[in-house]
N, C-alpha and C positions, 0 to 999 in steps of 0.2 A: 735320462731319467727313467727309472724302472716303471713298468706298467703296474697298475693296481691289481691286475689279474681279471677282474670282472669285466666281461664283455670283450676280452681279448680274443682275436681270431688268429690262432697260430696257423702256420702254413698247411698243416694236415687238415685242419678244419676248413680252410678255404678250398682245398682240393675236394673235400667231401661235399661242400656246397655246390661246386661246379658239377661234380658227378651227379648230385641229386637233380640239378637243373636239367642235365642231359636225359635223365630217366623220366623226369616229370614232363618235359616238352620234347616232342619229336623235333628233329632239326628243322629250323625255320629259315626262310629267306626274308631278310629285313632290309627295307629301303628307308634310309634315314635322311630326310631332306632338311638341311640347315644351312641357309645362305652364308652364315658367318662361321661355320665350323672351322676349327683350327686343329692343331696337333702339337705334340712335343717339339716338333721341328719348326712349326710355323707360329706358335703362340696361340693366344686366346682365339675362340673360346674352346674350352677343353671337354665340356660335358659329352658331346657326341663321340669324341675319341674314346673316352674312358668307358662309356656304356658299350660302344661297339666292340672294344677290345675284350670286355668281359663276356659279351655274347659269343664272340669268336672262340674264346677259351671254353665255352660251354657247348661248342659244336655247331653253332648257327652260322649261316652265311650272311654277311652284312656289307652293304654298300652305302657309304656316306656321300651325298651329293651336295656340293657347296659351290659358291661363286669364287671366281679367280681373284677377286679383290674384296677385301674387308678392311674397314678402318680400325678394327680391334686387333688385327694380326700384326706382329712385328716383322714378319717375313711372308711375302706373297708367293704362291707357287709359280714356277717359271715354265712356260711351254709356249709353243706356237700352234696356231690353229684354233679351232672353236671349242675343243674339249681335250682333256687329258686324264688318263688313269694313273694312279699312283698308289702303291701299297706301303703302309707304314705300320710296323709291329703287327702284321697280320690283318690290318684294317684297310679295306679297299676304299679309296677316294676317287670320285669322278668330279673333276673340276670343270665347271662351265665358264667359258670366257665372258667376262662382264667388264664394262668400263670402270675406270677409277674415278674417284671423286675426292675433293679436298675437305669437305665438311658436310654438315647437315644442309639440306637445300634441294634444289631441283635436280642436281646431278646425282645425288644419292637416291632420290626417287627414281630417276632413270635407270640407275644400277639395279634397283629392285625389280622394275618392270622387265628389264632385259633378262634377268635371271628367271623370273616366272614364265616369261614367254618361251625361253629355251627349254624349260621343263616340258612344255607342250610340244614345241617344234621338234625337239630331239628326243621325244619320248622313247623311241625304239632304242636309241643309244643309252638313254638313262636306265632302261631296263636291261639292256645288253645281254639278253639270253636268260636273265633272271626272272622267275615268276614269283614275285614277292607274296608272302603270306601276311605281311604287316608293312604298312606304309605310315611313316611318321612325318607330320608337317611341324617343323620346329624352328622357324626363322625369325623369331621375335615379332616382326610384323605379321599380320594374319593373311596376307594375300596369297601365300604359297598354298593355302588350303585348296584353291581351285585346281592347280595342276596335280596336287597330291591326291585329291579325290578322283580326278580323271585317271591317274595311274593305278589307284586302288580298284576302281571299277573295271578297268581294262584287265586287271590281273585277278579279280575276285578276291582281293585282299581286305583285311580289316584296316581301318583308318584311325590313327591316333592324332589328335591335335595337342601339341605340347606347348604350354604357355609359360614363357619366361617373364614377360612384362605385359601389363594390360594395355594393349593398344586398341582403340585410340585414346583411352583415358590418360595415358602417360603424356603424350604431347599436348593434350588439353589442359591438364592440371599443372604440369611442370613447364611446358613450353608456351602456355598462354594462347594456344590456337583455338579458334572459334569452332564449336561443334558443327557449324554450317559450312565450314571450309570444304571445298571439293575433295581434298586429300583425306580429311577426317571422315567425310561421308563414305568414301570408298573403304577406309579402314573399318568403320563401324559395320558396313554391310558385310565385309569379309569376316569380321569377328562373329557376328550373329549367325552367319551361314556356317561357320566352323563348329559352333556349339550344336547346331542342328544336324550337320552332315556326318560328324565323326562318330565312331563307335565308343571311344573313350576320350576324355579330356584329362591329360596329365598336367597338373599345375605344380610349378616350383614354389608357388606362394601358398602357404598353408591355410590362409583365411580368405581366399578369393571365391569360395563356393557360392556365397549368397549373391555376390555381384554377378557371377556367371548365370545363376538361376534367373536373375532379373533380365538377362539378355536372351533367355529362352532355352538354356541348357537343361535337359532332363536331369533330375538329381542323381540318378544312378550312374551317370557317366563320369562323375568327378572322382579323381584319384590324386592324392598329394604325394609326389616323389621329389624330395628336395635335391639340391646340388650335393656333391659328395667329394670324397677324397680317396685316392688309391693308397691304402696303407702299405700294400706290397711295394709300391714305388717309394713312398715317403720314408719308410723305415730302412730302405736300402740305400738312401742318399746320405753319405757322410762327408762329402766335399763341402768346405766352408769358404767364405770370402775371408782370406787370411788377414788382409789389412784391417777389415772391420772387426774381426774377432780379436786380433791383437790389441787394438785400441780399447775394445770393451773390457778385456781382461785387465788392462792397466787401470781403467776406471774402477772396476770392482775391487781390485787389490788395494785401492786407496779408499775403500769404504763407500763408493758411490752406488746408488740404486739406479739401474739402467732399464729404460723402457724404449721399445722400438715400434715404429709404424713402417710397414712395408707395402708399397702399392703406388697407385696413381696419385699424382699431386694435382688434383683438379678441384674445381669449385665445389662439386658435390661432396668431396671428402672432408670439407670444412676444417682443413688443417690450420687455418689462421687462428682458430680458437685454441688449438693445442699450443701454438706459438705464444699466444697471450697468456695461457696458463703457465707456460715456462717463465714468462716475465714475472709473474706473481711469485714464482718459486726460485728466483735467481739466487737467493741466499741459502737454499736447501742443497743437500748433497745428492742431487738428482741429475742424471744425464738423459736427454731425450734425443733419439736418433730417428731421422726420417730417411728411409731408403726408397729410392725410386725416382721418377721423373714425371713431367706433365706440364700442362699449360700454366699452372700457377706456381711452378717451382721458383722462378726468378722473383716473383712478388713475395713469396714466403721467405726466401733468403734475404731479401731486402728488409722485410719486417723483423727478421731475427738478428739483424746486425747489432753487435754489441752484447748479445746474449752468449755467455760462455757455457750455458747448460744445454744448448741446442747444436746438434751436429747433423749435417746433411751428407748423404752418400749416394753415389750413382746407383742405378738399378743393378742388381746382381742376377746371374743366370739362375734359371728355375731350379737346377739341380743343386745349387748352393743354399737355397732358402731353408730347407728343413734343419740342417745342422747349424746354420747361422742363427736362426731364430731361437734355437735352444740355448744360445749363449747369454740371452738377456734375462733379466729378472721378471719382466712383464712385457705385455704387448698391448698396443693401442689400436682401436678402430673407432671411427666416427663418421657420421653423415649429416648433412643438413637436414633440418626438420622438414619432412615432406609428407603431405597427407596421403600419398600413395602407399607409404609404409604401413598404413592401417591394415593392409592385406597380408602383411608379414614380410619377412626377409629370408633369403637363402643365399648367403654370401660365401663364395669360395674362400675369400681371405679369412673369414671368421673360422671356418673349418680347418684351414691351415694352422691358424693360431692354436686352436684346440689340440690339434695333432702334435704341435710342438711341446705340449705339456707345460705351458706357462700361463699364469693368471692373466686375465684380460680386463682392460679398462674399456668399457663399451659406452660410447656416447651416441647412441642411436635410439630414437623414439619410434617403436614399431609395434604392430599388433601382437607379434610373438617376441620373445626374448630368450634366445638359446643360451645366453650367458647365465641368466638367472635360472633357467630350467635345469641347466647342468651344474649350477653352483660353481661356476668356473671363473668367477671374478666379480667385478663391480659394474653396475650400470648407473650412469649419471645423465643429467639433462644435456641434450645436444645444444651446440651453439652457445654454450654458457661457460666461459673461461674460468669463472669462479668455481663452479661445480667440478669442472675437469681438474682444476688445480687441487681441490679438496680430495678428489678421487685418487690422484697421483700420490698425494701426501699420505692418504690412508693406506694405500697399497705398500708404500715404502716403509711404513711403520709396522706392518704385519711381521710376525716371526717367519723364519724360513720354512718352518713346518706348515704354517698356515698357508703360505703361498704355494708350497709343494702340493698340498691337498687340493687346492683349487685347480692347479695344473693337471693333476691326476684325474679329477672329476671331469675336466674337459676332454681328456683322451678317452675315457670310458664312454662318455656321451657320444662323441663323434664316431667311435668304433661301432657302437650299437645302432646308430641312426643314419650314418652318412658314409659308410664304406661302400664304394662302387660295386664290390663283389656281391653285396646284399641288394643294393638298389637295382642293379641290372636284372636280378632274378625277380624282384618285386614288380618291375615294369612289365615283364612278360606275364606274370601272374594276373595282372589287371585284365588281360585279354581272355 
């Protein structure tokens, strides 16, 4: 699909932005601590990799420090000993050996403690001859603020606390944990300390400022920098999942409207409501494709038995996602109705969808609504199969030009607001 033109960052403009960054900032040494950091090689999470890669392109030295085991990666780094250095696409990773764990619980907490302890114990190795100008604590849970502050003080560096989720509010409100639980008390102490001790608080959540103020953060510390997407990488990927694309083209040739979901099949994704919506639309010429895997997949497949308008497909490689998503008429995203979303959302999947240039059916109730802000699709009530079915039907009955306009709106929005080439520069401007 062609770009609308507005907001498009052509390669020469990207190079100009990076050159401007080099001129604006003297080369910096950046230490980025993220327990769960991944890469294109290892899988999620990708934010540290993309930001670090952009900073490297702008002439800065970056070291990402991560744990050797993370439950969100599909591949763990392999090495012997207590630590290992690895460079990927110019980004240096220091892996610290940590124990594995099967799920949430005591062993995962032990994994956190070991990682934070090693940041202290192996501080000389973590710094490794680098005198950082900027130390970023970014491990979802807030305990890494203590070793990060120690390393920043030791180096005379600025300290940034980067907030992905609001801990301990998340395990309290979604996990039902008591605020008096020792683990929660430790998390709360760590979070409050982070707001006071850091020079800046970078929040992925756009509406979290008032909550952070209530925990003691000075108002001038707050900066919102959302998740993003690498358009340079996205637009360069043309490989498709041939089997899935061939099937989709057959459906479309027969006049079917096709809509896809790509991602984890977990309870939080509330895909059972999409299955129930499909049941309501079994007589319509609509095909719904669920791409991915997860703990709920078998239950979802069982729930969809007998439905000829629902098709499940195994996960596809990351490099196949861009071109494959562009083959569908629309894309679906949904989450269970969760009070934590009042602070806003910043979902990688949603930005991928926008970059694909396809209209989006959004079944999420959140404080912000990027789909409506961008006019990139329709938003319906979550966990409501009737409303989801109505949204699917409405999208299917739009003209091709109307759906194309929504898709173009999404591409423009995500280029202007979520390109990592821009977000990386904004991050440093906050300092």
